[in-house]
Phi, psi and omega in degrees: 000149182292140175223169184206156186284163174298153179286156176269155174303142185101342175272357182202157180291152181307331179306322184283356176300331175308321182269315182297326182291343179282347188261139171257162176300118185212172173280117184305311184296317179298319181297317181298317181290320178300319180294330175298311180295321179297324181289319184295322186304303183289339180296326184290336187261004185273150178285156181302138177091347184297330191284353180247009183250118176295152181280348177202157177302138179084357180261159178280151173286164177303323177293323176292324177296316179296316177300319177298318179297316179298311180301316181297319179295324176294318180294314180294326177294316179298316179299317180298318178300307181303309181294317180297335179268005175085014179293124182261003175291148177283121181275142187285159170277184174210151177259112189299326186295314176296328177299315180294314181300312181289335180292336181044050185295333179296339179272354183264132177304140180302321179299321179291320178297318181295316176298322178296318178300313180298316179298318179297318178297321177295321178296319177299313180298324179295314180299313181304318182294333182263353180282135172292154185307320183294338182293331180292339182267349183299142178244131176226199183233128177227127181054037177078009183237144173292136181217142173264157174304314181302316182296316179302318181290319179291331178301328183302301180294328177295320178297315179297318179301316179306309182288324180294322176298318177297315178299318181295320182287319186277339183239000000 
């Protein structure tokens, strides 16, 4: 499978260092697939009903966290597609909280959310396989900030790691 290096500072806003710093030089495709398996393991051993209960007031439930990850991955993938294809339009930002609220993820069966996550990961891998090598170096604008295609794609597994670590610690 095609892989590409981690982004350099300057290819993404400093905010995303939270996610990029969690990543070691790895094969991107292998990492995305490994994270699917990492997510599946703890889900099987949890008691019924745990997935709709936030670990603290004002926090998201595990299903909401998973839904948020899926939505974020879709948005980052769309941004990567646009920038990788040379689109110079400024891409919009998004406010995660209304997305989670409108997603009503606690009403979606956990198996369906998990299947959606797997499908989204497969879509990312398909895009990566079809991008020409030069596309990973393209720089565009997302939420008013310069971003490379490569950075947007690597943010995806780093963002997942961030949320998965919180889920592991809180549950």
